[in-house]
N, C-alpha and C positions, 0 to 999 in steps of 0.2 A: 841373613835370616829373614824370611818373608813374614810380614805382619798379616794376620788374618782378621778380617772385619767380622765381628760377632754377627751371628745369624739374625738376632733380634734387630740390630741396627739396619741390616740389609732389608729386612721386612718393612721397617719403618720408612726407610728411604723409598722403597718401591711403592708403598701406600701413598706417600706424599707426592711422588711423581705421577701416579695414577690419578690422584685427586686433582692435581694441577692441570692434567691433560683434560679433565672434565670441566673444570671451571677455575677461573682466575680470581673472580670476585664472588662474595657470598650471594649476590643477587642472581647469579647464574646457577646456584645450587638448587636443584629441584626438590631436594629433601626438606628445605626450609619452607615455612608457611609463606603465603602470598604477601602478608603484611611485612614479614621480616625481609623478604626479598626487595620489596619496593622501598622500604625504609633504608636499607643498605644502599640501594641505588641513589636515592636522594642525597645520602650523606657523602657520596663520592662525586656528585656533580658540582661544577662551578656555577656561580651566579649567572654567568653568560649562557651556559648550557640550559639552566633552568628557565631563563627568559626565552630562549629559542624554543623550549618545550611548550611554550604557550601558543605556538602555531599548531597547524594540523599535522605536523611531522612527529611521529613517535620515536624517531631514531636518535641515538647519541653515538656518533661515529667513534669518538675517542675511546668509548667503553665497549665497542664492538656490537652495539645494538643497531641493526639495520633500519633504514628509513622506511616508513610506510605512511601514507596519508589517506585522504578521503576519495571515494568514488561515489557517483550517483547510481541508484539502482532501483527506482520505483517499479519498473516493469522490464527489467533487463539491465545488465551492466552497461553504463554509458562511458565509453572512451571514444570521444569524437562526437558525431551526431550534431544536431541542430545547435546545441549549447556550446559546442567547441570544447567539450570536457577533456582536460589533459592536453590542450593545445592542438587537438586533432579535429578538423572540421570537414564537413561535406560541402561541396560547391555544386550548385545547379543539380542537386539530386544525385550526384555521383561522388563516390569517395575518392579523395586524394590518395596517392600511394601510401602515405604514412599513417592513414587512418586505420585504427584497429577494429575489425568487425566483431560484433557481439550479438548473441541471440536476443531477439527483440519480441516481446510478448505484447498482448493488448494492454492498454493503459490500466492503471490500478482500478479505475472505476469499472472496467470490464472484468478484471480479475475478481473483484468483489461480486460481480453478477453470477459467478460460478457457484457461489455459496458452498465452496468445497475447501476446507482447510487442508486436506490431503494434497489437493492439486496445487494450492498456493505454496505449500511447503516445498514441493518439488520444483516449482518455478524458482524459488529463492535458492534452492540447493544448486541449480544450474548456474545461477549468477555467481554463487560462491566458487564453484568450480572454475569459472572463467576468470575471476580476478586472481585466484591462486595460479592459474595457468599463465596469465600475463605477468604476474609478479615474480614467478620462479623460473620461467623459461629463459634460458640464456639469450635468446634472440631479442627479448623484449625488456625484461626487468622493469616492468611498469608497476611501481608501488601504488597502493591504494586500497588496502584490505579493510579499511573502515568504510562500510557501505552506508550511505545516507538513505536508509530505507528501513522499514516502510514508513509511509505517512500515516500516523495514527490519529490525525485530526478528523473531526466528524463533519460531514457535509450537511450541516443543519439547514442550508438554504441553497436551492438550485441556481441562484444568481452568482454564487461564489465562483470567481474565475478559475480557482484551482480545484474545483469539484473533480476534475479528471484524475487528480492525484489521490483521492480518498476512496476507501472501500465502501462508504455509505454513511447514512444518517443515524443508524442505530448503534448504541455503545456496545451492546452484547455481540452483535454480528461483527463489528469492527474489531472488537477485542479478540475474538476467536481467530480471525484472519491475521491480525497483527501478531499474535502468539505464534501462529503457524509460520508466518514469514520470517520472524526472528529465528525460530528454530531451524528453518531451512538455511538461512544464511550462516548460522553459527555451527551447525552440524551436531552429531550425536556423541562425540567423544567427551568424556567426563572432565578431562584436564584442558584440552585445547579447543579453540574455535577454528573453523574453516575460514570465516571472515567475521567481522564485528558488525552488529546491527546498531546503527545510530538513527533512532526514530526522530521524525519531524512532525510538527513544530510545536513545542511545548510553550504555550498552551492557548487554546481557543483562537487560533489563527484561521478564521474563515470569512474574512473580508479583505479584498485586495486594495480597493480604493482607500487611501489614507492609512494603509496598514502600518506605515512607519511612525505614525503619531497617534492613532486612535486607541481607545481603550475598550476592551471587551468586558462588559460589566454584568456580573451575576453573583449569586450567593454561594456560600460554602457547600450547600447541599448539591447544587448543580455541578460544582467542581468535582465532588466525589462520585456522584451518581452518573454524571453525563460526560463532561468535557475531559476529565482526567482519567476516566475509567479505562480506556484502551491503553493509555500509557502505563498505568499501574500494572495492568495485567501483562503488558509486554515486558516489564521489569520482573515482576514477581513470578509469573508463570513461564514466560518466554525465555527469560534469562538475559535480555538486553541490558547492557551496562553503559549505554551512551544515548544521549538525545541532544537535539538542537533547541535552544531557547528561541521563542518566536520574536518577531519584530514588535508586535503590539504590546500594549499594557493589559494587565488584568486589574480591574478596579483602581485604575489610575497609577499603577506602579509598573514601569517597563519590565517585561519578563527577563531581560538580561541581568537585572539586579534584584529580582523579586525574592523575598524571603522564602517563598514556596520552593525554590530550588533546593534550599537546605533541608526542607521538609522531606523531599523525595529521597535524600540521602539517609536521613535519620529514621524515617518511617517505612520506606519501601526497599531500602537496601541498595540504592543506586550509588555504587562506589566507583563508578567509571567516569567516562568523559561527559562533561557538559560543555557545549560550544555555543558561541554566538551564531547568528545567521550572518550572511555576507553583508559587510558594511555596517553592522549594528552599532559599533562603537561611535562612528561618526553620526549615525542617526540618533543616538542617545543625546548628542549635543545639539545637532542641527534641527532635528524633527521633533523629538520629545522635549527638547530644551530642559532636560533634567539637571544638567551641569553646565557650567560656563566654559570649561576647557576639556580637551581630550584627556589631559592628564588626570583630572578628577574622575572623569568617566572610566578610564582604564583601571584606576585604583578601585573604584566601586565594583566593577565587573569581577575583578580578581577576588576581592573580598567576599563577593557573593558566591564564590566557589566555582566560577566559570574558568575552565582550564585551557580552553582553546579559542583564539580569536580568528575570525575569518576576514579581517582587514588589517591595515597597518596599525601596529600597537607598540612596537619596540621603543621608539623614543619617549613615548608617554610613560611606559612602565619604568624605564630608567630614571626619568625625571621624578616620578612618584616615589621611587626608592630614595633618591637624593634628598627629597623634601620631607621624608618621613611619613608620607601618606600610605606607603606600603612597606612591609617587612619581607625578608626572605622567607619567613615562616608562612606568611600569607600566600606566597607563590608556591611553596611546598604543598600547602593544603589544597591549592587549586589544581596543581598538575599531578598530584598523587594518583587520581583516578585515571589519568592518561596512561600511566604505566601499569595499572591493573589490567587495562585492555591490552597493552603491549605484551604483558605476561601471558594472557590467555591466547594471544596469537602466536605464542612461542618465540617472540623476539628477544626475550631476556635469557634464553637458554644458551649455553656455550655450544652445545652440539644440537643443531636443528635438523640433522639428516634423518634421525629416527622418529621424528614426530609423525603423527598419523596422516597429515596432508602434505608431507614433504615430497611425495612422488609426483604430485600434479604438475605437469609442465616440465618435469625433470626426467623421470623414466617413462611416465605416461605423457607422451608428447603429441598425441592427436588432439587438435583444438576442439573443445566441446561444441562450438558452433558449426563445425563441419560434420558432426556425427549425424547419421540419418535418423537415429532414434530421437535425437534432440529436435530435429526439424519436424518429425512426425508428432512429437509431443506438443510443439507450438501449435500445430494444426489442430490437435485435439483440444487444447486449452481454448483456442479461438472459437471452435464450434461450441464448446461447453459454456462460453461466455455469452452466446447469442440468446437474446430474449425474444420469444414470439409474443408480440403484443396483441395481435389480432389474426384470426384465421377463419373467416366466414365461409360457411359451406365447404369446409375442408379444401380450401383453395391450394394449400400446401400440404404435402410436398408435391412438386411438379412431376408429372409422369412423362419421362422422355419419349415414350412410345406414342404419345398423343400430341406431341409438339413438333412442328416443322421449323418454326421461326421465332426467335426471341429478340426483342429490342432491349438493349441495355443502355440506360439513359442517365445523364446527370453528372454534376461536377465531382462527385465522390466515386464515380464508377471506375476510373482508370488512373488512380493514384493511391498511394499509401502515404499518408501525411505523418511526418515525425514531429513530436512535440518537443518542448524545451529540454526535457529530461530523458530524451531518447538517445540511445547509442546509434551506431551505424550498423544496420542489419547486413548480413552477408548477401542477401537478396531480398526482393519483395515480390509478392504475388497480389496484383490488384483484383478487385471484384470482377472486372471484365475478363481478366486472364483466368480467374478461377472458374467462371461460368463456361468459358471456352474449353478449359481442361475437362470439365465435367460433361459438357454437352456432346463432345466428340464430333465426328464428321457428319453425322446424320441430321444435325440441327444447325440451321443458319443463324448466325449471331450478327445483329445490326447494332452499331454503336452511334450514339449522338450525345456529345458532351453537354449540349445546351439546346435551347429552342431557337437559336439564331436561324433566321429565315425559315422558320417552321420545321427545322430538322428533327426535333424531338417528336413533334406532333406527327409528322409523316412516318417516322420510324415506328412509332407505336401503332399507327393505323394499319400498317401492313403486317404486323407481327401477331402471332397467336397469344403471346404473353408479353407484357412490358414490365421491366424491372427498373424502377427509378431510384437512383442512389443519391441521397442528399444528406446534408448534415453540416456540422461546424468545421471550421479550420482552426487548429490550435496555434498557428502562427508562432512557430518555435524558434525563429532566428533572433539574434540579439538586435539586428537592425529594425526589427518590428516590435521592439519592447514597448509595451503599453499601447499597442496598435490593434484595434478591432474595427474592421471596415463596416460591420453592421452591428446594430445594438445587441443582437442575440449572441454574438461571439464573446468569448472571454478567455483569459489565460492568466498566468502569473502576472501580477501588477495591475490587472484591470478586471473589474467585475462586469457581469452581463447587465445590460439595461433593459432587456426584453427577453421573453420566453417564447414568443412566436417565431416560427421558422419561415423566413423569407422565401426559401426554396420550396415551400409547400405549394406555391403557385405553379411551379413546374409540375408537381404531382397532379394538380388540377387539370392542367393542359393535357398531360399524358392520359389521365383517366377519361377525359372527354373523347380522346381519340380511340381509347381501348379500355373498356371497363375491367378487363383482366389485368389489373395493375397491382404489382407488389411494390411496396415501399421498403427499401433498406435504409434505415436511418443510421448513419455512421456518425456518432456524436459522443462528446465527452461529458455530456450532462443531459438532463431531461428537456424536452420541448413541449409546449402546449399545442400539440398537433390535433386539435379537436376536429377539424374538417376531415382529416385523413382517417381518424378513428370512426367517424360517422359514415364515410363514403367509400373508402378503399376496402377491398376484400381481405387483404393481408398486409401486416406490418412486422418487420423484424428490426430489432435494435442491436447494434454492435459498436464497440468503441474503436477509435483510431489506433493506428500504430503497429499492429501485429505484422510481422514479415509474412505470415501465412493468412492474412486477412481474406484474400480472395478464395483460397481453397477451403478455409473454415466456413465461410458464408455459403459457398456453393454446396458443401456437404449437407448443410441444413436445408437449402432450397430444394435439392433433389432427393432428400430423404436418406442420404447415407448416414446422417446423424439426426436423431430426434431431439429437438431443442429442449433444454430444461433450465436455461438461465432465468434468474429472478431479479426483479428490480431491487435495488438497495436504497432507494430514495422514493419519497412520495412524489409522483408526477402530478402537479397541480394543473387545473384547467386554465387558470388565469393568474397573471402576476398579482392581481388584486386579492388573491387568496392568501398571500403571504404577508406577515407582519413587516414592519420597517426593517431594512437590512441590518441596522446596527442594534436591533433589539436582540440581545443574546439570551434573554429569558425565554427558553423554548416553551414554557408553560403558557405563553400568550398566543398559542395557536400554531406552533411550528412542529414539524415531523408528524408521523402517523400517531405518535403517542398523545399529541395534544391538538391535532388538526380540527378545525371548526367547519370545514367545507368538504364536500365529496370530491375525491381526486379523479383525475383522468385514469391513472393507473395507481393502485395502492402499493404500499411497501410489501415486498415479498411476492409480487405478482409475476406470473409467466405461464404461458400456455404450452401444450404438448400436442403431438400428433396422435397420442393415445389418450385413454381415460383411466382414472384411478378411483377406486372405491375404498373408503376407510371403514373399518369395523373392529369391534372387540378390543376396546381400550382396557388395559389392565394396569394396576398400580401395585408396587411392592408394599405399600402401606397407605393408610388413610390420614396419617398425620406426619408432621415434620418438625423436628426440634433443631436447635443450633448444633452444628457440626455433623448433621445427618445429610444423606443424599437419598433421594427417592428415585426409583426406576419406573419409567412409564413405557409400556409396550403397546403398539397398535398394529393391527394387520392391515396391510395395504395391498390391494389386488389390482393388477393391470388388466382392465376389462376391455381394452381396445385391440387394435390390429397391429400395433408396432411395439417392439421393445423400447423401453424408455427409462429415463431417470425421473424420479419424483423427489421434490424437496419437502420433506415433512417438517412442519414448523409448530413449535409449542409457544403459545402466548399465555400470559397470566393477567388476571384482574383481581382487584381487592375490594369486594363488595362491602366489607365491614370496616374499612380503614378509617382511623380517626386522624390521619395525616394525609396531606395531599399526595396522591399517587397518580401515575400515568393512567390514561383510559385503557391502555393495553400495552404490554411489554413482551418482547421476544425474550425467551429464556432457554431455548434449546432448538436445535434443528439438525437435520441429517439429509444429505443427498444420497440416494440409493438407486442403483440400477435394478429394474424389475422386468423380467421377460414377459412378453404378451401371454396372457392366460395363466400367469403364475401369481402367487401371493407370497409376500415376505412379511415377517414380523420385524418391525422397526423399533429399536430400543432408544429411548432418550433418557438422559440423566438430569435431574433437577436437584441442585444443591440448595440447602437452606440459606447459604451465603448469598445466593442469587435472588433471594426474596427480601433481603434486608434493605432498609433505608438509612440514610445518614441522619443521625440525631445531632443537630447543630449545637444544642445546648450541652450535650455530653461529649460531643466531638468524637463520635464513634458510630460504626454501623450497628444497627439493632434489628432484631426480628420483632414483628408486631403480631401479637396473638390474634387469632380470628380465622375466618374462612378465606380461602384463595381458590379462585376458579381457574382450572386448567383448560385451555382451549387449543385443540389440535386441528390443524388445517393446512391448506395449500397456499395461503397467503394471509396477511393481516386482516383481509376483508372476506376471506373464504374459509370460515371455520366449519369443520365437518362434525366434530365430536367434542364432548366436554366432560369433565369430571370436577369434583370439588374435594379439597383436602383441608385439614385444620392445622394451623400453626400453633404449636404448644410451646410456651416459654418455660 
């Protein structure tokens, strides 16, 4: 006689089988909360696995969690390049066979000059596509979905060697671009991230000389209103859940162990990764001299809530456990955030094939960097990053029909220089090549790299127009660490000692031979080019690094694109206009908000081939209270002969303030394309929150009752219209 299994038991067995097929462990169950999943994972891990998790690897192989680590991504994914990221390097400017090509954009300083959060978000989205492609494609399997980007540090001083990595000096501008970059990296899905954004370097890391032992000293108010502002917005608005602690101290406490790290978790909701910078454990002992041994230092770092080390730590953590300086609970608390990030990347799921980004590199196998639309976009970004600093008598754009011969001159003319955080671009177009591409066969191009035996002078003399390409060299190779051959150069590990441009002498020689001289300044930071501003008819600024550098610049020179880039930093006339480098109190004359001297180029400055007229400012109200947002609209007419972009900027002043406020503060902006002869109504939003100041006694942001002036214009120094509102408490 056959025994029949009751239907209910069969259904239960089937349900159990189905459940086990979906997940073996509770941490793989997507129906559970994030906290429940991470807590379950920690309960299953051995102490050895937990100590391994203090590295940059998010994987736990025994439990089926795939490995992924960090990648650099300040202006394009870096796998290879000057820094040899991932063990792949370029030699003599050519990629070795194993180097992974990646799309390479202008440096972050140039991205900032676009003043376009929409553009920045798309840049980061392409980076995220590329790391997913390399991580998931069977040919590569290159883990690294935690992207060390963006740099949310503020470029408070143009001498800072890493100015090239920053979006600028203003906390509001940098916060908007930081939020956009974070969102681009992490994507639009509500549950999963395309990649994870790890912001650098928390906090106030804007001097390179002595960065491993110096202290950035300032009060709580500057912490909240200035230095920490972009990081907070990156977390609260952007959704970043990872950042790197800086090498330096803040008010004499090293950032790797600073109590403020815990504040970011409790107050800002930063429940993800906090990592050290490279070698920071050793520097805590040898440079800061905070602890006598690496074991004490490692224990302090873990107890501070730092969950990832970027140097050797394992023997010291084991010893700290043995000596009772650390507990397993301390390690759990530190690494918990790592697995929150792993969860958002989808690494904790049992079935990862149905996640929204699972197709990249798997079914969608066309490499992003090979797509024509991506190449075209890099060219567009490059052109949009160009700042027209001077254009006397409408020298630009050049009219090809009126030119027979162009001299292209200078050390930056026939090279695209990669910085320390660059990847390896699939190709590069130099300025010389870009001009040749644009000029066609009807215009003769003469090239002289220098004035050796008067080559530059003679080339300029026989040409209709001379284009002199000068600027800094970022010296991105490890062999050149801390090396800057001239005082005005700088990079990571070394600050600039001068703002004057040595190569300006070449511009003087070229201009003497030919008054029709355009300077293309290819640089990672401002220069005090006072002679050039006074004497040359036209000056363009663009940053290093873009694979489409030449085409983007040529598009601007010949009028295929009307420039609308804006300065993101105050360009001072002299190094003497700056406070001492280690004075972190910006109220002592630093940035456009507190500057005491007239600049060469003000913050937010940039010219156009067309002209714009502002009129008819309207407000949605005349007062503003806490929690409210005011809408400001202004009509902007393109009154010139070219289509073009205008960057409408809103600044505020506080004429009745009883507390110290900046002389002027950016509080909204919008880049908008306006066709010639057309008028557009531009809307800007002003939130009451953005008019608050930090009350140090009450330890909170507060509105101050009184009048606020609204200044609408084309730069911080070019205000066209104004209105006044009342803050009501």
